C-alpha positions in Angstrom: 46.9 -34.3 -2.8 43.5 -33.2 -1.6 40.5 -35.1 -2.5 37.9 -33.2 -4.6 34.8 -32.0 -2.8 31.3 -33.0 -3.9 29.6 -30.3 -6.1 26.6 -30.1 -3.8 28.5 -29.4 -0.5 30.7 -26.7 0.9 33.1 -27.7 3.6 33.7 -25.5 6.6 36.8 -26.4 8.4 37.1 -25.8 12.1 40.4 -26.1 14.0 39.2 -29.6 15.0 38.5 -30.5 11.4 41.9 -29.4 10.3 43.3 -31.9 12.7 41.1 -34.5 11.1 38.7 -34.8 14.0 35.5 -33.4 12.6 34.1 -32.1 9.3 30.8 -30.1 9.0 29.1 -29.7 5.6 26.3 -27.5 4.4 24.3 -29.4 1.8 22.4 -27.9 -1.1 19.2 -28.4 1.0 20.7 -26.3 3.9 21.7 -23.5 1.5 18.2 -23.5 -0.1 16.6 -23.2 3.3 18.8 -20.3 4.3 18.3 -18.6 0.9 14.5 -19.0 1.2 14.6 -17.5 4.7 16.5 -14.5 3.4 14.1 -14.0 0.5 11.1 -14.3 2.8 12.6 -11.7 5.1 13.1 -9.3 2.3 9.6 -9.7 1.0 8.1 -9.3 4.4 10.1 -6.1 4.9 8.8 -4.7 1.6 5.2 -5.5 2.5 5.0 -3.2 5.5 4.3 0.1 3.7 1.0 1.9 3.2 -0.1 2.5 -0.3 -1.5 6.1 -0.4 -4.3 7.2 -2.6 -3.0 8.5 -5.9 -4.2 10.4 -8.9 -4.1 8.9 -12.4 -0.7 10.5 -13.0 0.7 9.0 -9.9 0.6 12.1 -7.6 0.0 11.1 -3.9 -3.2 12.6 -2.5 -2.4 14.4 0.7 -4.5 15.4 3.7 -4.1 19.0 2.6 -5.4 18.2 -0.8 -8.4 16.3 0.6 -9.3 19.1 3.0 -9.2 21.6 0.1 -12.0 19.9 -1.8 -15.2 21.8 -0.8 -18.9 21.0 -1.3 -20.2 22.8 -4.4 -16.8 22.9 -6.2 -16.9 22.1 -9.9 -15.2 19.1 -11.3 -12.6 21.4 -12.9 -11.7 22.8 -9.5 -11.3 19.3 -8.0 -9.1 18.2 -10.9 -6.9 21.3 -10.4 -6.4 20.2 -6.7 -6.2 16.4 -7.0 -5.5 15.7 -10.6 -7.5 13.2 -12.7 -9.0 10.3 -10.7 -8.0 6.7 -11.4 -11.5 6.1 -12.4 -14.6 8.2 -13.1 -17.6 6.0 -13.0 -21.1 5.4 -11.9 -22.0 7.5 -8.9 -22.8 6.7 -5.4 -25.3 9.5 -5.7 -28.2 9.2 -8.3 -27.5 10.7 -11.7 -24.0 11.8 -10.7 -20.4 10.6 -11.2 -17.7 9.5 -8.8 -14.0 10.3 -9.1 -11.9 7.5 -7.4 -8.3 8.0 -6.2 -6.2 5.1 -5.0 -7.1 1.4 -4.8 -6.0 -2.1 -3.8 -2.3 -3.0 -3.7 -1.7 -6.7 -2.8 1.9 -5.9 -1.7 0.9 -3.3 0.9 -0.3 -3.9 4.4 -2.8 -1.2 4.0 -4.1 1.3 1.3 -6.3 4.3 1.2 -9.0 5.2 -1.3 -10.7 8.6 -1.8 -14.0 9.1 -3.6 -15.3 12.5 -4.7 -19.0 12.2 -5.5 -20.3 14.7 -8.1 -23.9 15.7 -8.8 -25.6 15.8 -12.1 -24.3 19.3 -12.6 -20.7 18.2 -11.9 -20.5 19.8 -8.5 -19.0 18.1 -5.4 -21.8 16.7 -3.2 -19.7 14.4 -1.0 -16.0 13.5 -0.3 -15.3 10.2 1.4 -12.0 8.3 2.2 -11.5 4.9 3.6 -8.5 3.0 5.0 -8.3 -0.7 4.0 -5.9 -3.3 5.6 -5.1 -6.0 3.1 -4.6 -8.9 5.4 -7.3 -8.2 8.0 -10.8 -9.6 7.6 -12.4 -6.7 9.4 -10.4 -4.3 7.3 -12.1 -1.1 6.4 -12.6 2.1 8.2 -14.0 5.5 7.1 -11.4 8.1 7.8 -12.7 11.2 6.2 -16.2 12.4 5.2 -17.4 15.8 4.0 -21.0 16.5 2.9 -23.4 19.4 2.9 -23.8 19.7 6.7 -20.6 18.5 8.2 -17.0 17.3 7.9 -15.5 14.4 10.0 -11.9 13.2 10.2 -11.1 9.9 11.9 -7.8 9.3 13.7 -6.2 7.2 11.0 -6.6 10.2 8.7 -4.8 12.3 11.2 -2.2 9.7 11.8 -0.7 9.9 8.3 -2.6 7.2 6.4 -3.0 10.2 4.1 0.4 12.0 4.1 0.6 15.7 4.6 
């Protein structure tokens, strides 16, 4: 008759152990360490994505959509292209408003934010996008800017931080 095994151990029998020479056990502690390592690996793998700027209804803002927003457009035209912003608040520009798309995501390695600055007359005066890296102290870069006299696109913008 076999002796009962302790509840906190699993016995792995090797050919040597079957002959009675050696027995190896994995304790509850060992299983916990292995389980924790597997969980940590899964969490790390899920934290490698980029959170793209989104409208309030969850639509991802693409490069094509950002490029379609022109200086002088009405808020209504912007909303037709991008959808409602996550936030419409105090403006970067005096007496205007700002539509914000995207924002922080603590589970992402990086995230993008788009701001559309509107004038007092609800016309686009400036479009600006930034890339943030969550776990980097020097973490923000302008990646797109459009104002009255020029448009500029940085390489992260072109390298799919805003999808196409």
